[in-house]
N, C-alpha and C positions, 0 to 999 in steps of 0.2 A: 619597178617590177615587183609583184607580189607572188608568192608561192603558197598555194593552199594545200594542206594535207588532210586527207580523209582519215580520221582515227579508226573507223571501222575496217577500212582496207589495210591499214598498217597493222592492226591487231591480228588480221587473218594471215599475215605473212609469217613464215617461220624464220627461225634464226639461221637456218641453212640457206635460205633464199637471200638473206642479207650478206652472205659471204663474209662472216666475221672470222678473223684469224686471232687466235689466242696463243701466246707463247712465241716460238720462233727464235730467231737469232738477230744480233746486232753486229753488222759488219762495218768496220771503220776504214774508209779509203784515205790513206795519208799521202801527203806530198812533202818531199824534203826541201822544197824551195826552188826547184828547177823549172817547174811548170806554172802556168797562169791559172787563174780561177776558171777561165773558160775551158782549159784542158781538164781540170778536175770535174767540172760540170759535164763535159762531153763523155768522159770515161764512165762516170757514175750512171748517167742515163743510158749509155750504150749497154752497160751490164744489166740494168733493169729491163731494157727492151729485149735483149737476148734471153734473159731468164724467163720472161713472160712467153716467149716463143717456144721455149723448151718444155720438157716434161718432168724435170727433176726438182724445180723450185716453184713456189707459188707465193702470191701476195707481196712481191718485192716492191718497195717504194722508197724514195728518197726525197727529202724536203730541201735539199741543197740546189740552189739556182744561182747563176752568175749574171743573169740578164734582167734583174729587177730594175725598173726605172728609178733613177735617182737624180737629185739636183746637187750639183757640185758648186760650192762657193769657194772661190780662190781669192785670198786676201793679198793685196799688193803690199808686201812688207816694206819695201824701199820707200814707197810713197807715204805710208803711214809713219815711218821713222822720220821722213823729212818734214811732215806736217807737225809731228810731235804727239802722235796718238799711240799709246802703248798697245802692243799686240793683244795682251790679255784683256784689255778693256774692250777691244773690238769683239773678241769671242764672247765675253760676258754680256755685252749688249745684245748680240745676236741670240744667245741662249735665253736671255730674259724675254726679249720681244717675241721671238718665234716659238719659244718653248715656255718655260716658267722658271721662277726662282723663289725659293722658300724664304720668308721674312721672319715670322715669329708666330706665337700663339697668343690668343687673348680669350678671356672668359666673359661670357654674356649670358645672363639668365641661368646661372648655374651650369653652363655648358661651355666646353672649350672649342675654339675654332682655330684652324690653321690658316695663315695668310700666305698667299702666293701672289707674285707680281708677274703679269704677262700682258701682251698687247691684246686688244679686243679682237674677237674672232674675225670681224670684217676687215681688219688691217693685217692679217697674217694668213690669208688664204693662198696666196701665190708667192713665188719667189720675187716677183717684181715689187712686192710690198716693202722690200728692203730700202727702196728709195725714200720711203716715208719715215725711216728711223734715223736717229742722229746719235753721235757719240761725242763726248767732250774731250777736247785735246788738252795738253798740258797748259796751254795758254788760256784756257777757258772758253774757247770758241766751240760751237756746235758744228760738227762735220757730218754731212750725210754719209750713210754707210755705203751707198752705191758708188761714191767717189773713191772708196778704198777697197772695193771688192768687185768681182765679176761673177756672174751666175751662168752656168752652162748645164745642159741636160746630158746625162750619161746613164750607164747601166753598170750593175755590179752585184755582188752577193749582198743579200739583206743582212745576214749574220755570218761572221767569219768564225768558225769553230776551230779549236785546236785540241788535239789529242796527243799526249806525250810530246808537247811543244811543237808538233807539226800541224800544218793546216790540214783539215780533214773534212770529209763528208760521210755522213752515216747512211747506211742502206739497211733497211729492215726487211725481213722476209721469213719464210718458213719452208721446210721441205714439203714436197708434194705428198699427197695422201698415199700411204703404203710404203713410204721411205722413212728410215730412221733419222734422228737429228744428226748423227755422225755422217750419214750419206749426204745430207743437205749441206753440211759444212764443207765436205770434200767437193761437192758440185760448185759451191760458191768460190772456193779457192781456185778451181780450174777455170772458172769464168774470169777471175781476176788475172790469172796468168795469161789468158788469151787477149785481154784488152789493156793491160797496164802499159804505161809509158815509163821512160827512163827516169829514175828518181822516185818512183811511187812504191809504197809498201802498203801493208794492210795489218790490221789488228782486230781482235775480237773483244767484245765487252759484254757485261751482263752474264746471263746464264751460259751463253756460248763460250765465254772465257773460262768459266768454271769447268765446263765440260772438256775443253781442250787441255786444261792444266791437269785434270784428273784422269785423262785418257791413259790406258795401260796399267792403271793401278788395281784393276779388278783381279788380275792374275796374282798380284802381291797379296791382296786381301784373301783370296781363295787359298793361296799357299800358307798364309799365317793361320787360317782356320784349320787346315789339315795338320799343321805343326802343333797347335794347341791341343787338338783332339789326340794326336799321337803321344804327346808327352803326358797327357792326363791318363791315358790308358796304360802307358808304360809304368807310371807310378802305381797304378792300381794292380796290375798283374806282376810287377817287379820283373818285367821282361821287355826286351826291345823287339822280339820276334812276333809275339802274339798280337800286339797292336797293328803290326804290318798286315797280318792276315785279316784283321777286322776291317782295315781301311781299303782292302781290295774290293769291298762292296761299293765304294764311291764311284769308280768308273762306270759301272752299270747304271747307276742313278743318273749320272751326267749324260750318258748316251740316251736314256729314255727321255730326259727333260728336253734336250736339244732336238731329238727326233719329233716329239709332239709339238714343240714350238715351230719347227719348220713345216710340219704337216698342217698346222692351223694357219700358216701364213703370217705369223708374228715375227718380230725382229728381236735380236739379242740386245735388249736395252738394260737399263740399270735395274729394273724390276726383275728381269730374268736372272741377273747376277745375284740379287738378294735371295731368290729362290734356290740358286745353286749352292750358295753358302749354307742355307738351311738344310739342304739335302745331305751335307756332310754328316751331321748328327743323326738325321732321320734314317739314312741308309746304314750307318754304322750300328744303329740300335739292334737291327735284326741279326747282324753278324755277332754282336756281343752275346745275344741269347744262345746262339749255337756254340760259339767258342767257349764260353763260360761253362756250359753244361758238359761239353766234351772234355774239358780239363778235369772236372770233377769225376767223370767216369774213368778217365785215364789214371787218376790217383787211386781209384778203387780196384785197379788191377786189370782193366779192360785194355785190349790192344788199341792202337791208333785207329785202325779202320773200324773196329767195333764201336769205339767211343764216338767217332764222327757220325756213323750211321744212326746209332741210337739217339744221339743228341739231336740230329735233324728230325727224327721221327717224333721225339717227345716235345720238341719246341715248335712243331709245325702249327698247332692250333693257336698258341699265344702270338706267334708272328703274324698269322693271317688275321686274327682278331684285331690286333693293334694297328696293323697296316690298313685294313679295310675301314676301320673306324676313323683313322686320320684322313684317308682319301675322301670319305663322305663328308667330313668336316670342312674340307677345302673346296668342295664342289660349288658352294655359293660364289667363291672367287672365280671359278672356271666359267660359270654362266652369268657373271655379273652384267648388269645393265645400268644405264644412267651415267651421271657425271663420274669421271674417273674410272670408267669401265675398262679402258685399254690397259691401265696399270694393273688392275686386278686380274685381268685375263692373263697377263704375262706371268705374274706370281703364281696364280692358280694352275696354269698350264704346265709350268716348269715343275711344280711340286707333284702334281698328279702324274705326269709322265715319268718322272724319276722314281716315284714310289711304286708305280705299277710294274715297271721293268725290273727294278732292283728287288722287289719282293719275289717275283717269279724266278728270276735267274739266280739270285743268291741262295735260294733253298737248295739248288743243285751245285752251284759253283763253290760256295763257301766250304761245305764238307770236303769236296775234292781238293781244294787249295789247302785246307787244314791238314789233310793226310800228306800231301806232297811236301809242304814246308816243314811239317813236324818230323817227317821221315828224314828230310835233308838235315835238319838240325841235329837229330840223333846220330846220323852218320858222321857228320863233321865233329861233333863233340865226343863221339866214342861211347856214349851212354845209351843203354837200351832200357826201356820201361818193362821190367820183368814183373809178372803178376806176383802180388804179395800172397804167401801161403796163408790159408785160413787158420786162425788160432783155434786150439782145442777148446771144446766147451767145458765149463766147470763140472757138469754132471759126469762127463767121461773121465775127467781127471780125478774124480773122487774114487773111482774104482781101480785106480792103478795100484798094483801090489807093491807096497813099500815096507812090508813087515820085517824084511831083513835089516832095516835100519833101526828097528826098535830093540830095547834090552830084552834078554831071554825071559825074565820074570813077567814082563808085560805081554810077551807073545804067548806064554803058557796060560796066563790069566784070560786073555782074549779067546784062546781056543777052547777053554773050558766053559 
């Protein structure tokens, strides 16, 4: 049978029509030894069939089968021992005749050739050809192989794979469009719990294993990012209170990022988590501009409320200019197309949403929070920021009458 392919029609088909799946997960179905290969085959293909009928997984496939046609050769060990034919000689003869055996290399015309010994193709086509092969006994007699072995047809797995020392079957697949990789792994685990037999377990390998092992570490990374920023600001301002006021801008940025992610129909993947870590510094930047200027005004004698209001007014334009410029710079990620567009959409959407909401809300919330926390700190510490009296100007001090401190002769001379 021949299959002809029209290259013009193949070129006209798009990759989406070919249903190509890239990435996905590798699920390893393991058996502890209590079940047969048929049980493993049945469970694996049942999971594949149920996943194809559902809507959470796509592209599931397994190459494990337990019913591949095989030919089993059974050697009569007792008969071979009685005749005087070593067992290893029988297996070596079968391997050489039906397969091949390497002999040596030789050089001819400045080229090297490898020598293999095997029976000719017409003498090793079927299992019945074993009757034409002979093996030498210890006494030197040639014994037909079919006198020492029997051939039967059976079925079994073509390849027996092991994972973590357990017999295993690999199932490859991907989450359905619109679902995250984590949701796909959860769906696959539920499918296994529904169809497993006693003594069966499962494991992940490849990228799925890396994802499972790194699950839950995003919160730790985000917390470490907050801690590093807090300690850096504490060293800069020599205070543990002011950095806390600055970092209060981060929740508004996180709220804006997650809201825009949900509104756009995206999922909280690793790209979104990278964007959230970036928002720690980006949102704190605007708060630093307000708090830093408010502290300077407070040192000049302004009250807390006056310093907060004036700082917000004076730093309004720099905050808006830097925020809008950064948002415009991230818009190519927000509207990205082509290969890798989904990852760029996640990063760009998180940053744009976080910066938009944090810029708008923090212009109002940070001054209010600054006044509240600064007032509480002064109340608990018992210190009040009293205005510093303005110093007298040098011109006014020059006309202060200090003639009573001079000698009498000097006073009389000056009056004359």
